[in-house]
C-alpha positions as CSV (number, residue, x, y, z in Angstrom):
1,M,-5.0,12.9,-21.7
2,A,-2.6,11.7,-18.8
3,K,-1.9,8.5,-18.9
4,Q,-3.6,6.8,-15.9
5,P,-1.7,4.5,-13.3
6,P,-2.8,0.7,-13.2
7,V,-5.3,-0.7,-10.5
8,I,-3.0,-3.4,-8.9
9,D,-6.0,-4.2,-6.2
10,E,-9.3,-2.7,-5.1
11,R,-8.3,-4.1,-1.6
12,I,-7.2,-1.3,-0.1
13,E,-7.7,-0.6,4.2
14,F,-7.6,2.6,5.7
15,R,-4.7,2.3,9.2
16,G,-3.3,4.2,11.4
17,T,0.7,4.7,12.1
18,S,0.1,2.1,15.2
19,F,-0.5,-0.9,12.9
20,L,3.0,-0.7,11.5
21,R,4.2,-1.7,15.0
22,G,2.7,-5.1,14.9
23,M,3.9,-6.1,12.0
24,T,6.9,-9.0,11.5
25,S,8.2,-10.0,8.6
26,E,5.7,-12.7,8.7
27,S,3.0,-10.7,8.6
28,L,4.6,-8.7,5.6
29,R,5.1,-11.6,3.4
30,E,1.7,-12.6,4.1
31,L,0.2,-9.0,3.2
32,R,-2.4,-9.5,0.5
33,K,-4.5,-5.7,0.8
34,V,-3.0,-2.1,-0.1
35,I,-3.1,-0.5,3.4
36,V,-3.0,3.6,3.7
37,L,-1.3,4.5,6.3
38,Q,-3.0,7.2,7.9
39,D,-2.8,9.7,11.1
40,G,-5.0,9.2,13.9
41,T,-5.9,12.8,14.7
42,G,-7.0,14.3,11.0
43,D,-7.3,11.3,9.0
44,E,-4.3,13.1,6.9
45,R,-2.8,9.9,4.2
46,L,0.9,9.7,4.9
47,A,2.1,6.7,2.8
48,V,0.7,3.3,1.3
49,L,1.8,-0.2,2.2
50,I,1.7,-2.7,-0.4
51,P,2.7,-6.1,-1.6
52,Y,5.9,-6.7,-2.9
53,G,4.4,-8.2,-6.0
54,H,2.3,-4.9,-7.0
55,Y,5.0,-2.9,-6.4
56,M,7.0,-4.9,-9.5
57,L,3.7,-4.7,-11.8
58,L,4.0,-0.5,-11.2
59,Q,7.5,-0.7,-11.6
60,K,6.8,-3.1,-14.8
61,A,3.7,-0.7,-16.0
62,A,6.2,2.6,-15.6
63,G,8.4,0.8,-17.7
64,S,11.2,0.4,-15.5
């Protein structure tokens, strides 16, 4: 059985790529949700933006 990745946050928000244009260093510092960026035309999921603390939890879980 494959090892499941840790669940780091259940607060997921889906946004279009234009969401990134409004991001500043301050808004990134205040980020508390997991943001899934998707293409607005076909809703293709392109990337995930997570707070740095969440990233570090994933690294720890991965053994890095």
